N, CA and C atoms of all chains as a GROMACS GRO file, in nm:
protein
  600
    1MET      N    1  14.761   3.045  16.176
    1MET     CA    2  14.798   3.126  16.057
    1MET      C    3  14.908   3.248  16.077
    2ARG      N    4  14.965   3.261  15.975
    2ARG     CA    5  15.068   3.329  15.965
    2ARG      C    6  15.006   3.508  15.967
    3ASN      N    7  15.096   3.596  16.027
    3ASN     CA    8  15.028   3.730  15.977
    3ASN      C    9  15.070   3.781  15.858
    4TYR      N   10  14.996   3.885  15.798
    4TYR     CA   11  15.018   3.952  15.672
    4TYR      C   12  15.106   4.032  15.668
    5ALA      N   13  15.207   4.052  15.541
    5ALA     CA   14  15.317   4.139  15.532
    5ALA      C   15  15.241   4.257  15.511
    6HIS      N   16  15.318   4.370  15.559
    6HIS     CA   17  15.277   4.522  15.518
    6HIS      C   18  15.394   4.608  15.491
    7PRO      N   19  15.399   4.654  15.390
    7PRO     CA   20  15.530   4.757  15.343
    7PRO      C   21  15.520   4.860  15.410
    8ASP      N   22  15.654   4.920  15.410
    8ASP     CA   23  15.691   5.046  15.451
    8ASP      C   24  15.645   5.143  15.369
    9LEU      N   25  15.566   5.235  15.394
    9LEU     CA   26  15.516   5.341  15.300
    9LEU      C   27  15.601   5.413  15.208
   10ALA      N   28  15.745   5.427  15.284
   10ALA     CA   29  15.859   5.495  15.192
   10ALA      C   30  15.869   5.393  15.091
   11ASP      N   31  15.837   5.293  15.064
   11ASP     CA   32  15.867   5.174  14.951
   11ASP      C   33  15.750   5.177  14.868
   12VAL      N   34  15.633   5.242  14.889
   12VAL     CA   35  15.517   5.258  14.812
   12VAL      C   36  15.553   5.406  14.710
   13SER      N   37  15.533   5.367  14.565
   13SER     CA   38  15.521   5.486  14.496
   13SER      C   39  15.390   5.524  14.480
   14ILE      N   40  15.373   5.637  14.418
   14ILE     CA   41  15.252   5.713  14.406
   14ILE      C   42  15.174   5.634  14.290
   15GLU      N   43  15.255   5.581  14.192
   15GLU     CA   44  15.178   5.485  14.081
   15GLU      C   45  15.104   5.367  14.153
   16HIS      N   46  15.174   5.314  14.235
   16HIS     CA   47  15.123   5.198  14.312
   16HIS      C   48  14.988   5.217  14.392
   17LEU      N   49  15.007   5.329  14.441
   17LEU     CA   50  14.890   5.361  14.516
   17LEU      C   51  14.782   5.406  14.454
   18LEU      N   52  14.818   5.479  14.328
   18LEU     CA   53  14.700   5.508  14.240
   18LEU      C   54  14.645   5.377  14.172
   19HIS      N   55  14.717   5.311  14.121
   19HIS     CA   56  14.678   5.179  14.077
   19HIS      C   57  14.588   5.109  14.213
   20ALA      N   58  14.621   5.114  14.305
   20ALA     CA   59  14.506   5.037  14.408
   20ALA      C   60  14.396   5.087  14.405
   21LEU      N   61  14.396   5.232  14.390
   21LEU     CA   62  14.279   5.317  14.420
   21LEU      C   63  14.198   5.292  14.271
   22SER      N   64  14.225   5.248  14.171
   22SER     CA   65  14.168   5.254  14.028
   22SER      C   66  14.074   5.156  14.019
   23ASP      N   67  14.025   5.070  14.101
   23ASP     CA   68  13.927   4.964  14.091
   23ASP      C   69  13.832   5.003  14.186
   24PRO      N   70  13.684   4.995  14.128
   24PRO     CA   71  13.559   5.044  14.197
   24PRO      C   72  13.553   4.943  14.334
   25VAL      N   73  13.598   4.840  14.336
   25VAL     CA   74  13.577   4.742  14.457
   25VAL      C   75  13.681   4.780  14.562
   26ARG      N   76  13.804   4.801  14.521
   26ARG     CA   77  13.896   4.858  14.613
   26ARG      C   78  13.867   5.003  14.655
   27LEU      N   79  13.815   5.084  14.579
   27LEU     CA   80  13.771   5.200  14.649
   27LEU      C   81  13.680   5.217  14.726
   28ASP      N   82  13.566   5.142  14.706
   28ASP     CA   83  13.488   5.124  14.794
   28ASP      C   84  13.513   5.075  14.924
   29ILE      N   85  13.609   4.968  14.948
   29ILE     CA   86  13.662   4.927  15.075
   29ILE      C   87  13.739   5.054  15.146
   30VAL      N   88  13.823   5.111  15.057
   30VAL     CA   89  13.901   5.250  15.111
   30VAL      C   90  13.804   5.334  15.184
   31ARG      N   91  13.672   5.370  15.102
   31ARG     CA   92  13.596   5.451  15.156
   31ARG      C   93  13.510   5.406  15.264
   32GLN      N   94  13.470   5.275  15.262
   32GLN     CA   95  13.407   5.250  15.419
   32GLN      C   96  13.516   5.232  15.512
   33LEU      N   97  13.621   5.193  15.515
   33LEU     CA   98  13.742   5.181  15.609
   33LEU      C   99  13.766   5.356  15.673
   34ALA      N  100  13.756   5.443  15.572
   34ALA     CA  101  13.782   5.579  15.590
   34ALA      C  102  13.653   5.628  15.692
   35ARG      N  103  13.530   5.588  15.653
   35ARG     CA  104  13.420   5.629  15.720
   35ARG      C  105  13.396   5.549  15.846
   36ASN      N  106  13.401   5.406  15.853
   36ASN     CA  107  13.353   5.331  15.964
   36ASN      C  108  13.481   5.279  16.027
   37GLY      N  109  13.577   5.302  16.012
   37GLY     CA  110  13.687   5.253  16.091
   37GLY      C  111  13.714   5.105  16.086
   38GLU      N  112  13.781   5.024  16.171
   38GLU     CA  113  13.828   4.891  16.135
   38GLU      C  114  13.681   4.808  16.110
   39ALA      N  115  13.730   4.729  16.003
   39ALA     CA  116  13.614   4.658  15.955
   39ALA      C  117  13.668   4.481  15.913
   40SER      N  118  13.595   4.405  15.933
   40SER     CA  119  13.638   4.254  15.899
   40SER      C  120  13.611   4.238  15.746
   41CYS      N  121  13.693   4.143  15.694
   41CYS     CA  122  13.656   4.132  15.543
   41CYS      C  123  13.551   4.099  15.504
   42ALA      N  124  13.454   4.009  15.592
   42ALA     CA  125  13.310   3.980  15.567
   42ALA      C  126  13.233   4.089  15.563
   43ALA      N  127  13.255   4.196  15.654
   43ALA     CA  128  13.180   4.303  15.665
   43ALA      C  129  13.192   4.411  15.543
   44LEU      N  130  13.295   4.379  15.461
   44LEU     CA  131  13.335   4.452  15.355
   44LEU      C  132  13.315   4.406  15.225
   45ASP      N  133  13.258   4.279  15.210
   45ASP     CA  134  13.275   4.207  15.100
   45ASP      C  135  13.134   4.239  15.013
   46GLY      N  136  13.035   4.291  15.081
   46GLY     CA  137  12.919   4.329  14.970
   46GLY      C  138  12.860   4.210  14.914
   47GLY      N  139  12.897   4.084  14.968
   47GLY     CA  140  12.859   3.966  14.890
   47GLY      C  141  12.931   3.937  14.774
   48ARG      N  142  13.046   3.982  14.742
   48ARG     CA  143  13.118   3.940  14.644
   48ARG      C  144  13.197   3.812  14.675
   49PRO      N  145  13.253   3.731  14.565
   49PRO     CA  146  13.306   3.600  14.604
   49PRO      C  147  13.452   3.632  14.666
   50LYS      N  148  13.488   3.548  14.765
   50LYS     CA  149  13.599   3.566  14.860
   50LYS      C  150  13.728   3.551  14.772
   51SER      N  151  13.726   3.471  14.663
   51SER     CA  152  13.850   3.493  14.595
   51SER      C  153  13.891   3.598  14.542
   52SER      N  154  13.792   3.680  14.492
   52SER     CA  155  13.808   3.801  14.415
   52SER      C  156  13.848   3.902  14.528
   53MET      N  157  13.770   3.881  14.661
   53MET     CA  158  13.822   4.014  14.784
   53MET      C  159  13.938   3.968  14.820
   54SER      N  160  14.006   3.844  14.828
   54SER     CA  161  14.120   3.816  14.862
   54SER      C  162  14.234   3.884  14.779
   55HIS      N  163  14.200   3.887  14.667
   55HIS     CA  164  14.284   3.953  14.565
   55HIS      C  165  14.281   4.112  14.595
   56HIS      N  166  14.171   4.158  14.610
   56HIS     CA  167  14.158   4.308  14.617
   56HIS      C  168  14.248   4.366  14.753
   57PHE      N  169  14.196   4.266  14.863
   57PHE     CA  170  14.270   4.300  15.002
   57PHE      C  171  14.437   4.316  14.976
   58ARG      N  172  14.454   4.194  14.919
   58ARG     CA  173  14.613   4.166  14.889
   58ARG      C  174  14.667   4.318  14.797
   59VAL      N  175  14.584   4.337  14.702
   59VAL     CA  176  14.627   4.485  14.645
   59VAL      C  177  14.676   4.616  14.714
   60LEU      N  178  14.543   4.607  14.799
   60LEU     CA  179  14.530   4.725  14.905
   60LEU      C  180  14.655   4.718  15.012
   61ARG      N  181  14.693   4.617  15.056
   61ARG     CA  182  14.778   4.595  15.135
   61ARG      C  183  14.935   4.626  15.082
   62SER      N  184  14.942   4.574  14.967
   62SER     CA  185  15.075   4.597  14.898
   62SER      C  186  15.107   4.744  14.859
   63ALA      N  187  14.993   4.826  14.846
   63ALA     CA  188  14.981   4.946  14.817
   63ALA      C  189  14.987   5.019  14.963
   64GLY      N  190  15.025   4.970  15.060
   64GLY     CA  191  15.040   5.045  15.198
   64GLY      C  192  14.921   5.113  15.243
   65LEU      N  193  14.786   5.076  15.171
   65LEU     CA  194  14.648   5.133  15.221
   65LEU      C  195  14.570   5.074  15.322
   66VAL      N  196  14.594   4.948  15.347
   66VAL     CA  197  14.517   4.876  15.436
   66VAL      C  198  14.607   4.782  15.527
   67HIS      N  199  14.566   4.783  15.660
   67HIS     CA  200  14.627   4.678  15.736
   67HIS      C  201  14.534   4.564  15.794
   68THR      N  202  14.610   4.452  15.769
   68THR     CA  203  14.477   4.352  15.807
   68THR      C  204  14.562   4.280  15.938
   69ARG      N  205  14.466   4.256  16.040
   69ARG     CA  206  14.553   4.171  16.144
   69ARG      C  207  14.444   4.047  16.176
   70ILE      N  208  14.479   3.956  16.224
   70ILE     CA  209  14.413   3.833  16.225
   70ILE      C  210  14.376   3.824  16.349
   71ALA      N  211  14.241   3.827  16.386
   71ALA     CA  212  14.171   3.814  16.524
   71ALA      C  213  14.088   3.669  16.532
   72GLY      N  214  14.149   3.576  16.562
   72GLY     CA  215  14.064   3.440  16.586
   72GLY      C  216  14.037   3.400  16.424
   73VAL      N  217  13.920   3.405  16.407
   73VAL     CA  218  13.872   3.333  16.272
   73VAL      C  219  13.854   3.475  16.170
   74GLN      N  220  13.865   3.575  16.246
   74GLN     CA  221  13.826   3.692  16.144
   74GLN      C  222  13.972   3.787  16.101
   75HIS      N  223  13.969   3.846  15.989
   75HIS     CA  224  14.054   3.911  15.944
   75HIS      C  225  14.019   4.080  15.946
   76MET      N  226  14.069   4.142  16.048
   76MET     CA  227  14.041   4.277  16.053
   76MET      C  228  14.114   4.387  15.984
   77ASN      N  229  14.056   4.492  15.915
   77ASN     CA  230  14.108   4.583  15.847
   77ASN      C  231  14.088   4.716  15.887
   78THR      N  232  14.215   4.791  15.901
   78THR     CA  233  14.218   4.939  15.912
   78THR      C  234  14.269   4.997  15.773
   79LEU      N  235  14.238   5.139  15.772
   79LEU     CA  236  14.316   5.208  15.663
   79LEU      C  237  14.443   5.270  15.721
   80ARG      N  238  14.545   5.276  15.684
   80ARG     CA  239  14.649   5.332  15.702
   80ARG      C  240  14.684   5.469  15.671
   81ARG      N  241  14.567   5.555  15.744
   81ARG     CA  242  14.526   5.672  15.690
   81ARG      C  243  14.661   5.765  15.719
   82GLU      N  244  14.692   5.765  15.856
   82GLU     CA  245  14.821   5.863  15.877
   82GLU      C  246  14.961   5.838  15.816
   83GLU      N  247  14.995   5.718  15.800
   83GLU     CA  248  15.112   5.679  15.705
   83GLU      C  249  15.069   5.725  15.566
   84VAL      N  250  14.968   5.704  15.535
   84VAL     CA  251  14.953   5.732  15.379
   84VAL      C  252  14.959   5.886  15.355
   85ASP      N  253  14.905   5.944  15.438
   85ASP     CA  254  14.912   6.124  15.445
   85ASP      C  255  15.013   6.156  15.466
   86LYS      N  256  15.114   6.111  15.563
   86LYS     CA  257  15.256   6.158  15.562
   86LYS      C  258  15.331   6.127  15.433
   87ARG      N  259  15.308   6.020  15.386
   87ARG     CA  260  15.393   5.973  15.263
   87ARG      C  261  15.331   6.066  15.140
   88PHE      N  262  15.200   6.097  15.112
   88PHE     CA  263  15.148   6.125  15.000
   88PHE      C  264  15.036   6.253  15.050
   89PRO      N  265  15.091   6.353  15.102
   89PRO     CA  266  15.018   6.446  15.176
   89PRO      C  267  14.900   6.512  15.083
   90GLY      N  268  14.794   6.489  15.141
   90GLY     CA  269  14.651   6.548  15.076
   90GLY      C  270  14.571   6.466  14.948
   91LEU      N  271  14.680   6.360  14.903
   91LEU     CA  272  14.609   6.269  14.806
   91LEU      C  273  14.503   6.189  14.838
   92LEU      N  274  14.498   6.145  14.929
   92LEU     CA  275  14.387   6.023  14.995
   92LEU      C  276  14.270   6.116  15.022
   93GLY      N  277  14.286   6.220  15.080
   93GLY     CA  278  14.175   6.304  15.122
   93GLY      C  279  14.103   6.373  14.993
   94ALA      N  280  14.187   6.395  14.907
   94ALA     CA  281  14.123   6.431  14.764
   94ALA      C  282  14.044   6.339  14.700
   95VAL      N  283  14.116   6.212  14.714
   95VAL     CA  284  14.038   6.110  14.635
   95VAL      C  285  13.916   6.072  14.706
   96LEU      N  286  13.907   6.074  14.830
   96LEU     CA  287  13.768   6.043  14.883
   96LEU      C  288  13.679   6.137  14.907
   97ARG      N  289  13.732   6.288  14.885
   97ARG     CA  290  13.631   6.381  14.857
   97ARG      C  291  13.551   6.364  14.716
   98VAL      N  292  13.636   6.342  14.634
   98VAL     CA  293  13.574   6.311  14.495
   98VAL      C  294  13.497   6.177  14.492
   99ALA      N  295  13.561   6.089  14.536
   99ALA     CA  296  13.478   5.941  14.537
   99ALA      C  297  13.352   5.930  14.658
  100GLY      N  298  13.338   6.047  14.721
  100GLY     CA  299  13.218   6.039  14.812
  100GLY      C  300  13.230   5.956  14.931
  101MET      N  301  14.454   6.290  10.767
  101MET     CA  302  14.401   6.197  10.891
  101MET      C  303  14.282   6.249  10.976
  102ARG      N  304  14.217   6.158  11.025
  102ARG     CA  305  14.075   6.207  11.119
  102ARG      C  306  14.143   6.243  11.259
  103ASN      N  307  14.063   6.340  11.332
  103ASN     CA  308  14.095   6.389  11.458
  103ASN      C  309  14.069   6.270  11.542
  104TYR      N  310  14.100   6.310  11.660
  104TYR     CA  311  14.122   6.198  11.777
  104TYR      C  312  13.961   6.245  11.852
  105ALA      N  313  13.895   6.121  11.896
  105ALA     CA  314  13.806   6.124  12.000
  105ALA      C  315  13.844   6.172  12.140
  106HIS      N  316  13.760   6.257  12.191
  106HIS     CA  317  13.763   6.307  12.337
  106HIS      C  318  13.639   6.267  12.419
  107PRO      N  319  13.646   6.214  12.526
  107PRO     CA  320  13.533   6.178  12.585
  107PRO      C  321  13.459   6.326  12.653
  108ASP      N  322  13.337   6.307  12.682
  108ASP     CA  323  13.294   6.425  12.773
  108ASP      C  324  13.330   6.358  12.930
  109LEU      N  325  13.386   6.469  13.002
  109LEU     CA  326  13.429   6.434  13.139
  109LEU      C  327  13.312   6.371  13.205
  110ALA      N  328  13.208   6.415  13.197
  110ALA     CA  329  13.088   6.342  13.272
  110ALA      C  330  13.102   6.197  13.252
  111ASP      N  331  13.130   6.136  13.148
  111ASP     CA  332  13.127   5.998  13.094
  111ASP      C  333  13.272   5.949  13.194
  112VAL      N  334  13.358   6.010  13.249
  112VAL     CA  335  13.471   5.940  13.296
  112VAL      C  336  13.447   5.916  13.446
  113SER      N  337  13.481   5.806  13.458
  113SER     CA  338  13.476   5.752  13.624
  113SER      C  339  13.606   5.789  13.701
  114ILE      N  340  13.599   5.821  13.834
  114ILE     CA  341  13.735   5.845  13.894
  114ILE      C  342  13.826   5.716  13.893
  115GLU      N  343  13.766   5.617  13.910
  115GLU     CA  344  13.858   5.479  13.865
  115GLU      C  345  13.947   5.492  13.739
  116HIS      N  346  13.854   5.523  13.647
  116HIS     CA  347  13.936   5.547  13.523
  116HIS      C  348  14.036   5.646  13.498
  117LEU      N  349  14.006   5.766  13.558
  117LEU     CA  350  14.116   5.848  13.592
  117LEU      C  351  14.234   5.830  13.653
  118LEU      N  352  14.193   5.755  13.793
  118LEU     CA  353  14.318   5.714  13.862
  118LEU      C  354  14.394   5.591  13.800
  119HIS      N  355  14.342   5.511  13.708
  119HIS     CA  356  14.420   5.402  13.660
  119HIS      C  357  14.482   5.482  13.544
  120ALA      N  358  14.453   5.577  13.478
  120ALA     CA  359  14.530   5.663  13.389
  120ALA      C  360  14.641   5.718  13.424
  121LEU      N  361  14.644   5.747  13.564
  121LEU     CA  362  14.752   5.821  13.626
  121LEU      C  363  14.847   5.719  13.710
  122SER      N  364  14.800   5.591  13.695
  122SER     CA  365  14.899   5.495  13.781
  122SER      C  366  14.987   5.445  13.711
  123ASP      N  367  15.033   5.471  13.593
  123ASP     CA  368  15.164   5.456  13.523
  123ASP      C  369  15.270   5.556  13.536
  124PRO      N  370  15.390   5.525  13.562
  124PRO     CA  371  15.507   5.625  13.560
  124PRO      C  372  15.517   5.709  13.425
  125VAL      N  373  15.502   5.663  13.304
  125VAL     CA  374  15.503   5.731  13.192
  125VAL      C  375  15.403   5.814  13.176
  126ARG      N  376  15.269   5.761  13.195
  126ARG     CA  377  15.161   5.841  13.180
  126ARG      C  378  15.150   5.948  13.289
  127LEU      N  379  15.210   5.933  13.408
  127LEU     CA  380  15.218   6.037  13.500
  127LEU      C  381  15.319   6.158  13.477
  128ASP      N  382  15.424   6.092  13.409
  128ASP     CA  383  15.521   6.208  13.385
  128ASP      C  384  15.466   6.291  13.253
  129ILE      N  385  15.392   6.236  13.154
  129ILE     CA  386  15.334   6.302  13.055
  129ILE      C  387  15.240   6.421  13.114
  130VAL      N  388  15.148   6.379  13.189
  130VAL     CA  389  15.067   6.458  13.265
  130VAL      C  390  15.132   6.579  13.330
  131ARG      N  391  15.243   6.551  13.411
  131ARG     CA  392  15.313   6.628  13.486
  131ARG      C  393  15.387   6.733  13.400
  132GLN      N  394  15.440   6.683  13.279
  132GLN     CA  395  15.491   6.781  13.187
  132GLN      C  396  15.421   6.879  13.125
  133LEU      N  397  15.310   6.826  13.106
  133LEU     CA  398  15.198   6.888  13.033
  133LEU      C  399  15.145   7.030  13.112
  134ALA      N  400  15.150   6.965  13.240
  134ALA     CA  401  15.078   7.070  13.346
  134ALA      C  402  15.191   7.181  13.388
  135ARG      N  403  15.296   7.131  13.369
  135ARG     CA  404  15.402   7.237  13.386
  135ARG      C  405  15.440   7.332  13.261
  136ASN      N  406  15.407   7.272  13.140
  136ASN     CA  407  15.493   7.346  13.031
  136ASN      C  408  15.376   7.379  12.923
  137GLY      N  409  15.255   7.320  12.955
  137GLY     CA  410  15.173   7.358  12.867
  137GLY      C  411  15.169   7.276  12.712
  138GLU      N  412  15.098   7.305  12.612
  138GLU     CA  413  15.104   7.219  12.504
  138GLU      C  414  15.220   7.180  12.467
  139ALA      N  415  15.238   7.031  12.423
  139ALA     CA  416  15.359   7.005  12.382
  139ALA      C  417  15.317   6.887  12.272
  140SER      N  418  15.424   6.859  12.171
  140SER     CA  419  15.410   6.736  12.075
  140SER      C  420  15.447   6.614  12.147
  141CYS      N  421  15.376   6.520  12.076
  141CYS     CA  422  15.399   6.377  12.113
  141CYS      C  423  15.559   6.357  12.118
  142ALA      N  424  15.624   6.388  12.026
  142ALA     CA  425  15.767   6.379  12.020
  142ALA      C  426  15.840   6.451  12.141
  143ALA      N  427  15.802   6.555  12.158
  143ALA     CA  428  15.856   6.648  12.293
  143ALA      C  429  15.829   6.553  12.409
  144LEU      N  430  15.728   6.485  12.409
  144LEU     CA  431  15.711   6.408  12.538
  144LEU      C  432  15.748   6.267  12.541
  145ASP      N  433  15.817   6.216  12.452
  145ASP     CA  434  15.823   6.073  12.457
  145ASP      C  435  15.949   6.024  12.519
  146GLY      N  436  16.035   6.128  12.537
  146GLY     CA  437  16.149   6.071  12.619
  146GLY      C  438  16.266   5.958  12.557
  147GLY      N  439  16.221   5.951  12.455
  147GLY     CA  440  16.309   5.858  12.387
  147GLY      C  441  16.245   5.713  12.382
  148ARG      N  442  16.127   5.708  12.419
  148ARG     CA  443  16.063   5.592  12.435
  148ARG      C  444  16.008   5.544  12.286
  149PRO      N  445  15.965   5.384  12.273
  149PRO     CA  446  15.913   5.354  12.173
  149PRO      C  447  15.775   5.420  12.105
  150LYS      N  448  15.780   5.436  11.991
  150LYS     CA  449  15.647   5.505  11.948
  150LYS      C  450  15.514   5.440  11.974
  151SER      N  451  15.526   5.316  11.958
  151SER     CA  452  15.385   5.216  11.972
  151SER      C  453  15.362   5.226  12.109
  152SER      N  454  15.463   5.230  12.210
  152SER     CA  455  15.432   5.221  12.351
  152SER      C  456  15.356   5.341  12.389
  153MET      N  457  15.403   5.475  12.342
  153MET     CA  458  15.371   5.617  12.363
  153MET      C  459  15.209   5.618  12.297
  154SER      N  460  15.186   5.563  12.173
  154SER     CA  461  15.077   5.582  12.129
  154SER      C  462  14.970   5.516  12.223
  155HIS      N  463  14.992   5.416  12.278
  155HIS     CA  464  14.898   5.339  12.380
  155HIS      C  465  14.891   5.421  12.492
  156HIS      N  466  14.988   5.487  12.542
  156HIS     CA  467  14.959   5.566  12.657
  156HIS      C  468  14.899   5.713  12.635
  157PHE      N  469  14.921   5.747  12.525
  157PHE     CA  470  14.846   5.879  12.478
  157PHE      C  471  14.685   5.838  12.470
  158ARG      N  472  14.677   5.711  12.428
  158ARG     CA  473  14.534   5.643  12.412
  158ARG      C  474  14.453   5.655  12.536
  159VAL      N  475  14.539   5.611  12.634
  159VAL     CA  476  14.473   5.608  12.758
  159VAL      C  477  14.452   5.728  12.839
  160LEU      N  478  14.550   5.830  12.820
  160LEU     CA  479  14.520   5.952  12.867
  160LEU      C  480  14.423   6.027  12.799
  161ARG      N  481  14.383   6.012  12.672
  161ARG     CA  482  14.272   6.063  12.604
  161ARG      C  483  14.141   5.986  12.652
  162SER      N  484  14.157   5.881  12.660
  162SER     CA  485  14.000   5.820  12.695
  162SER      C  486  13.976   5.839  12.845
  163ALA      N  487  14.070   5.891  12.931
  163ALA     CA  488  14.030   5.904  13.057
  163ALA      C  489  14.017   6.038  13.067
  164GLY      N  490  13.988   6.140  12.961
  164GLY     CA  491  13.975   6.268  12.951
  164GLY      C  492  14.070   6.368  13.018
  165LEU      N  493  14.202   6.298  13.026
  165LEU     CA  494  14.304   6.398  13.082
  165LEU      C  495  14.371   6.478  12.973
  166VAL      N  496  14.390   6.430  12.862
  166VAL     CA  497  14.464   6.492  12.755
  166VAL      C  498  14.384   6.513  12.628
  167HIS      N  499  14.402   6.636  12.565
  167HIS     CA  500  14.344   6.652  12.433
  167HIS      C  501  14.443   6.672  12.315
  168THR      N  502  14.450   6.582  12.212
  168THR     CA  503  14.530   6.569  12.120
  168THR      C  504  14.470   6.656  12.002
  169ARG      N  505  14.555   6.746  11.917
  169ARG     CA  506  14.500   6.818  11.809
  169ARG      C  507  14.619   6.775  11.705
  170ILE      N  508  14.567   6.759  11.573
  170ILE     CA  509  14.675   6.724  11.465
  170ILE      C  510  14.705   6.866  11.399
  171ALA      N  511  14.825   6.900  11.391
  171ALA     CA  512  14.879   7.009  11.317
  171ALA      C  513  14.977   6.989  11.224
  172GLY      N  514  14.938   6.976  11.107
  172GLY     CA  515  15.020   6.943  11.002
  172GLY      C  516  15.081   6.775  11.042
  173VAL      N  517  15.209   6.781  11.049
  173VAL     CA  518  15.264   6.624  11.083
  173VAL      C  519  15.267   6.598  11.232
  174GLN      N  520  15.248   6.707  11.317
  174GLN     CA  521  15.247   6.708  11.476
  174GLN      C  522  15.132   6.681  11.530
  175HIS      N  523  15.122   6.591  11.654
  175HIS     CA  524  14.998   6.588  11.733
  175HIS      C  525  15.052   6.657  11.851
  176MET      N  526  14.969   6.772  11.874
  176MET     CA  527  14.974   6.847  11.979
  176MET      C  528  14.905   6.809  12.096
  177ASN      N  529  14.951   6.809  12.228
  177ASN     CA  530  14.902   6.758  12.328
  177ASN      C  531  14.856   6.867  12.436
  178THR      N  532  14.773   6.873  12.503
  178THR     CA  533  14.725   6.974  12.599
  178THR      C  534  14.654   6.880  12.732
  179LEU      N  535  14.669   6.940  12.832
  179LEU     CA  536  14.600   6.876  12.956
  179LEU      C  537  14.461   6.941  12.966
  180ARG      N  538  14.361   6.862  12.980
  180ARG     CA  539  14.225   6.930  13.009
  180ARG      C  540  14.189   6.955  13.152
  181ARG      N  541  14.278   7.053  13.212
  181ARG     CA  542  14.296   7.069  13.336
  181ARG      C  543  14.185   7.128  13.405
  182GLU      N  544  14.115   7.249  13.318
  182GLU     CA  545  14.008   7.302  13.351
  182GLU      C  546  13.866   7.210  13.364
  183GLU      N  547  13.834   7.107  13.290
  183GLU     CA  548  13.759   7.037  13.295
  183GLU      C  549  13.752   6.919  13.378
  184VAL      N  550  13.900   6.885  13.395
  184VAL     CA  551  13.917   6.776  13.487
  184VAL      C  552  13.892   6.821  13.645
  185ASP      N  553  13.926   6.940  13.665
  185ASP     CA  554  13.915   7.007  13.798
  185ASP      C  555  13.767   7.032  13.822
  186LYS      N  556  13.700   7.052  13.700
  186LYS     CA  557  13.549   7.071  13.755
  186LYS      C  558  13.499   6.942  13.780
  187ARG      N  559  13.526   6.833  13.698
  187ARG     CA  560  13.465   6.675  13.728
  187ARG      C  561  13.520   6.640  13.876
  188PHE      N  562  13.644   6.647  13.899
  188PHE     CA  563  13.690   6.601  13.990
  188PHE      C  564  13.773   6.712  14.095
  189PRO      N  565  13.720   6.776  14.154
  189PRO     CA  566  13.794   6.897  14.219
  189PRO      C  567  13.898   6.856  14.343
  190GLY      N  568  14.005   6.913  14.314
  190GLY     CA  569  14.136   6.885  14.385
  190GLY      C  570  14.190   6.770  14.380
  191LEU      N  571  14.159   6.696  14.300
  191LEU     CA  572  14.234   6.554  14.264
  191LEU      C  573  14.347   6.572  14.196
  192LEU      N  574  14.348   6.643  14.071
  192LEU     CA  575  14.465   6.625  13.986
  192LEU      C  576  14.570   6.719  14.068
  193GLY      N  577  14.510   6.811  14.113
  193GLY     CA  578  14.645   6.918  14.192
  193GLY      C  579  14.696   6.832  14.310
  194ALA      N  580  14.645   6.768  14.360
  194ALA     CA  581  14.685   6.678  14.474
  194ALA      C  582  14.798   6.558  14.414
  195VAL      N  583  14.740   6.518  14.308
  195VAL     CA  584  14.847   6.392  14.244
  195VAL      C  585  14.953   6.497  14.197
  196LEU      N  586  14.931   6.615  14.136
  196LEU     CA  587  15.072   6.664  14.075
  196LEU      C  588  15.152   6.726  14.202
  197ARG      N  589  15.100   6.769  14.290
  197ARG     CA  590  15.175   6.815  14.404
  197ARG      C  591  15.272   6.703  14.472
  198VAL      N  592  15.213   6.594  14.476
  198VAL     CA  593  15.292   6.466  14.548
  198VAL      C  594  15.373   6.415  14.434
  199ALA      N  595  15.328   6.416  14.329
  199ALA     CA  596  15.423   6.374  14.199
  199ALA      C  597  15.534   6.453  14.165
  200GLY      N  598  15.503   6.588  14.233
  200GLY     CA  599  15.624   6.666  14.200
  200GLY      C  600  15.612   6.735  14.058
   0.00000   0.00000   0.00000
């Protein structure tokens, strides 16, 4: 299977990033990755339907928030925290503090 | 004409707030209100169509970001900065710093 595409953070607008964070499922994924580090899609789905989760991960990748690498049959996700913080200083930290 | 309804910030979720901020027109309105204080809808529309602006102001009000009062024929808008900051400490400041 092919690898996923990940945008350069320079090409991500603040509106795009905020939109990606404006959904409870996606915000929860970001919160979990920030707290626990790399995790598989399966570990993050909370029992939600696979098709809906694929959509959410796609949105998170396109906003530069999540990196997904393929490791055998698993898709492993990490938060692109350093890059996001460099592009939007203080923003993700503020969201995560408020979102718990 | 009747007054507009404004939600209690306690009833606004972070996702709702982030969604309201995830559009360039709405983010621009918030930025202008933060910088310049109260302004009429006309002063904030940047020549955009009235129907589209009505939608954006409605979204901003429903997310607890903007208060609109009717003053004769004008609709005057303010940012509910203090209330938003109390409900979501540091969030709006971080967005505005990044959004310029």
